[in-house]
C-alpha positions as CSV (number, residue, x, y, z in Angstrom):
1,M,-0.1,0.0,0.2
2,V,2.9,2.5,1.0
3,R,4.5,1.4,-2.7
4,Q,1.2,2.7,-4.4
5,L,1.3,5.9,-2.6
6,L,4.5,6.6,-3.7
7,R,3.7,5.4,-7.0
8,L,0.7,8.1,-7.0
9,T,3.3,10.4,-5.4
10,Q,6.0,10.3,-7.5
11,A,3.4,11.0,-10.4
12,V,1.5,13.8,-9.0
13,Y,5.5,15.3,-8.5
14,D,6.6,14.2,-11.8
15,A,3.2,15.9,-13.3
16,S,4.0,19.5,-10.9
17,V,7.4,19.6,-12.7
18,A,5.7,19.3,-16.2
19,A,3.4,21.7,-15.5
20,G,5.6,24.3,-14.3
21,Q,4.9,24.5,-10.7
22,L,8.2,24.1,-9.0
23,R,7.3,24.9,-5.5
24,Q,4.2,22.5,-5.5
25,A,6.6,19.7,-6.3
26,Q,9.2,21.3,-3.8
27,L,6.6,21.0,-0.9
28,L,5.0,17.7,-1.9
29,A,8.8,16.0,-2.2
30,N,9.5,17.1,1.3
31,D,6.1,16.7,2.7
32,T,6.5,13.0,1.1
33,R,10.2,12.7,3.3
34,V,8.5,13.9,6.4
35,R,6.3,11.3,6.2
36,L,8.0,8.6,5.0
37,L,10.5,8.9,8.1
38,R,7.5,9.1,10.9
39,L,6.2,5.8,8.8
40,R,9.8,4.5,9.3
41,D,9.9,4.5,13.4
42,A,6.9,4.2,13.6
43,L,7.3,1.0,12.1
44,P,8.5,-1.8,15.0
45,Q,12.0,-2.4,14.4
46,P,12.5,-6.1,13.6
47,A,13.7,-9.5,15.5
48,Q,17.6,-10.1,16.1
49,P,18.0,-13.4,15.0
50,T,19.4,-15.8,18.0
51,P,22.9,-17.3,17.7
52,A,21.9,-21.3,17.1
53,G,23.0,-22.6,21.1
54,S,22.3,-20.0,22.4
55,A,20.0,-19.2,25.7
56,Q,16.4,-19.3,23.9
57,Q,14.4,-16.1,25.3
58,P,11.2,-16.6,27.8
59,S,8.5,-18.1,24.5
60,A,5.2,-15.3,24.7
61,L,2.9,-19.0,24.7
62,D,1.4,-20.6,26.8
63,P,3.4,-24.1,28.2
64,Q,0.7,-26.6,26.0
65,A,1.7,-24.4,22.6
66,Q,5.5,-24.6,23.3
67,Q,5.6,-28.2,24.1
68,M,4.3,-28.6,20.4
69,L,6.4,-25.9,19.0
70,E,9.4,-27.7,20.5
71,R,8.4,-31.2,19.3
72,M,8.0,-29.9,15.8
73,N,10.9,-28.4,15.8
74,A,12.5,-31.9,17.0
75,G,11.0,-33.9,14.0
76,H,13.0,-31.4,11.6
77,A,16.1,-31.9,13.2
78,H,17.0,-34.7,11.2
79,E,16.2,-33.7,7.7
80,A,17.6,-36.6,4.8
81,P,20.9,-35.9,4.2
82,Q,20.2,-35.8,0.7
83,A,16.9,-34.8,-1.3
84,A,15.7,-37.7,-3.5
85,S,16.6,-36.8,-7.3
86,A,13.4,-36.5,-9.5
87,L,15.4,-38.2,-12.0
88,P,16.0,-42.2,-12.8
89,T,18.9,-43.7,-11.7
90,K,20.4,-44.6,-14.5
91,L,19.7,-43.5,-17.9
92,Q,18.7,-45.6,-20.5
93,P,18.9,-44.6,-24.3
94,D,15.9,-44.3,-27.0
95,Q,15.1,-47.4,-28.5
96,R,16.2,-46.6,-32.7
97,R,13.1,-46.1,-34.3
98,T,12.5,-48.1,-37.1
99,T,10.5,-46.8,-40.4
100,A,8.2,-49.3,-41.9
101,K,9.3,-51.2,-45.6
102,P,7.0,-50.1,-48.1
103,G,5.4,-53.4,-49.3
104,A,2.0,-54.2,-50.8
105,D,0.4,-52.5,-48.6
106,R,2.0,-49.7,-47.9
107,G,3.5,-46.8,-50.1
108,P,2.4,-44.6,-52.9
109,E,1.9,-48.3,-55.5
110,R,-1.3,-48.9,-52.9
């Protein structure tokens, strides 16, 4: 949604510049920058990933949900070492195709 609003703002800015309304274009650009900075400051900060083996943070889940999550994660811990290939293990060349020989029932003389 923000991207669409920025595209619209860019189109209005370009129209203002094309129409010779430079003051309007400058005000629009400054206002957009200020609003984007406020929007960025209002967004929550991305979570920092915890390195493997470090102490886990306390969970906001109830104990039963946390236990289910741990079971699911434990099931993924032993993934297959190699992904299975969709290709056959032994490739065989195509058999040579033979064409029908002309005969009494085949060919232009029929």
